[in-house]
C-alpha positions in Angstrom: -0.1 -0.1 -0.2 1.2 3.3 -0.9 1.6 6.3 1.6 -1.2 8.1 -0.1 -3.6 5.2 -0.2 -5.2 5.7 3.1 -5.7 9.3 2.5 -7.4 8.6 -0.9 -9.5 6.0 1.0 -10.8 8.4 3.3 -11.1 11.2 0.8 -13.5 8.9 -1.1 -15.3 7.7 1.9 -16.3 11.1 3.0 -17.3 12.4 -0.3 -19.6 9.3 -0.9 -20.8 9.5 2.6 -20.9 13.2 4.0 -21.6 13.0 7.8 -21.3 9.5 7.9 -21.1 9.2 11.6 -24.0 11.4 12.2 -24.2 14.3 14.4 -24.5 12.9 17.8 -20.9 13.1 19.5 -19.5 9.4 20.5 -19.9 8.2 24.0 -15.8 8.5 24.4 -16.1 12.3 23.5 -18.9 12.7 26.3 -16.6 11.1 28.7 -13.5 13.0 27.8 -15.4 16.4 27.8 -16.0 15.7 31.5 -12.5 14.5 32.4 -10.9 17.5 30.5 -13.3 20.1 32.2 -12.6 18.5 35.5 -8.8 19.0 34.9 -9.2 22.6 33.8 -8.4 22.4 30.2 -9.5 25.1 27.9 -8.3 23.8 24.6 -8.7 20.3 23.1 -6.9 19.0 20.1 -8.8 16.2 18.2 -6.9 13.5 16.1 -8.8 12.1 13.3 -11.6 14.5 13.6 -13.4 13.3 10.5 -16.4 15.5 9.8 -16.6 16.7 13.2 -19.3 15.3 15.4 -17.0 15.3 18.4 -15.0 18.3 17.6 -18.3 20.4 17.5 -19.3 18.8 20.9 -16.2 19.9 22.6 -16.7 23.3 21.1 -20.3 23.7 22.1 -18.9 22.7 25.7 -16.8 25.6 25.6 -13.5 24.4 24.7 -11.4 26.0 21.9 -10.7 23.2 19.6 -8.1 22.1 17.0 -9.8 19.6 14.8 -6.9 17.7 12.8 -7.6 15.0 10.1 -5.8 14.3 6.9 -8.9 14.2 4.7 -9.7 17.7 3.3 -13.1 16.4 2.4 -13.9 15.7 6.1 -12.3 18.8 7.3 -14.5 20.8 4.9 -17.7 19.2 6.0 -16.6 20.1 9.9 -15.9 23.7 9.0 -19.3 24.3 7.2 -21.1 22.6 10.1 -19.2 24.6 12.8 -20.3 27.6 10.8 -23.9 26.7 10.6 -23.9 25.9 14.4 -22.4 29.3 15.2 -19.2 27.6 16.6 -16.7 28.8 13.9 -15.0 30.8 16.2 -14.2 28.1 18.7 -12.8 25.6 16.1 -9.9 25.5 13.8 -9.0 22.7 11.3 -5.6 21.4 10.2 -4.7 18.7 7.6 -2.6 16.5 9.4 -1.0 13.1 8.4 -0.2 11.2 12.0 2.5 9.4 10.3 4.5 12.5 10.5 5.3 14.7 13.3 2.5 16.8 14.5 2.5 20.3 13.2 1.8 21.8 16.6 4.0 23.5 19.1 5.4 21.9 22.4 3.1 22.2 25.3 0.4 24.0 23.1 -2.6 21.7 24.4 -4.3 20.9 27.4 -6.0 17.7 26.2 -5.8 15.4 23.2 -8.7 13.1 22.2 -8.6 10.5 19.5 -11.2 8.1 18.9 -10.3 5.0 17.0 -7.4 7.1 15.4 -4.5 5.1 17.1 -6.0 1.7 15.7 -6.0 2.8 12.1 -3.8 1.5 9.3 -0.8 2.5 11.4 2.5 0.3 12.2 3.7 -0.1 15.8 6.6 2.2 15.3 4.1 4.9 13.8 2.0 4.4 16.8 4.7 4.7 19.4 6.0 7.8 17.8 2.5 9.3 17.5 2.1 8.8 21.4 5.2 10.7 21.8 4.3 13.6 19.9 1.1 13.8 21.6 3.2 13.8 24.9 5.3 16.6 23.4 2.4 18.7 22.6 0.7 18.5 25.9 1.3 20.8 28.6 2.5 19.1 31.8 -0.5 17.7 33.5 -2.5 17.4 30.2 -4.8 14.6 29.5 -4.9 12.2 26.5 -7.8 10.1 26.1 -8.0 7.7 23.0 -9.7 4.6 22.2 -8.6 1.6 20.3 -10.1 -1.5 19.0 -8.2 -4.5 20.7 -7.2 -8.3 20.0 -10.4 -9.5 21.9 -12.3 -7.9 18.9 -14.2 -10.4 16.7 -12.7 -9.2 13.8 -9.1 -9.8 14.9 -7.3 -12.7 13.3 -9.9 -12.8 10.5 -9.7 -11.0 7.1 -6.5 -10.4 5.1 -3.4 -10.4 7.8 -1.1 -7.7 7.2 1.2 -8.5 10.0 1.8 -6.2 13.2 -1.6 -7.1 14.3 -3.1 -5.4 11.4 -6.0 -7.1 9.6 -8.1 -6.0 6.6 -11.7 -6.3 5.9 -13.3 -4.8 3.0 -10.4 -2.6 2.1 -10.5 -1.2 5.5 -7.5 -2.1 7.8 -7.3 -1.9 11.6 -4.4 -2.3 14.0 -5.7 -4.4 16.9 -4.0 -3.5 20.1 -2.9 -6.3 22.7 -2.9 -4.8 26.3 1.2 -4.7 26.5 1.1 -2.1 23.7 -1.3 0.0 25.9 1.0 -0.4 28.8 4.1 0.4 26.9 2.6 3.7 25.4 1.6 4.5 28.8 5.2 4.5 30.2 6.1 7.8 31.7 2.7 9.0 31.7 0.1 8.5 34.4 -2.1 5.6 33.2 -5.6 6.7 34.7 -7.9 4.2 33.4 -8.2 1.5 30.7 -11.8 0.9 30.2 -13.2 -1.9 28.0 -16.6 -1.0 26.0 -18.5 -2.0 22.9 -19.5 0.1 19.9 -21.6 -0.8 16.7 -23.1 -3.7 15.1 -20.4 -6.5 15.3 -20.1 -5.3 18.2 -16.5 -3.8 17.9 -14.7 -4.3 21.3 -12.6 -1.1 22.3 -10.6 0.3 25.0 -10.8 3.7 26.2 -7.5 4.7 27.6 -7.2 7.9 29.9 -3.6 9.0 30.7 -2.1 12.1 31.9 1.4 13.8 31.5 2.8 14.3 35.2 2.3 17.4 36.3 5.9 17.9 37.2 7.1 16.8 33.8 9.0 19.4 31.4 7.2 17.8 28.5 
């Protein structure tokens, strides 16, 4: 698969299915908003924001939101919805490929949210590098909430095996997380919770991971 194949895939998906995930925020976003507010966060960086159902929810809760995705089609839909909802002043968008260093300043975010972004078609190396970039971008005491499908999911071990715990179904590849990967990514962080939940029709089995940069950390 070429470097640009995943981008082309998601461009096509959002073109053919505008607003594909609906307007209601995800359950993990509702949870994260409460955690972020309790921690005193004012701004949220969402990675893999898509067409914006969660980004707009965060904005509606009063956060300043940076919504990042590598689909310009999805971000265009998000910007239009923010304008229509009167939230354009609280939302900015950024075209970001998480396989590359994040284009945000060190210590520039109070909170980071990523719903099913970490378990996309990313190698373990890319995932580890991304976790390091999130750590860099967060301020000391900042919180990272992410969700991933894990190796207990019914799709794990089926479909086309691509290696590195990545399995492809219908052209859609998922990196299923073993628990040891969650623990390894949390090294040097405060791992606050690993919560198992289900979502969708299969149903998909996921973990919702909450971890924070130690308040005494320099970044």
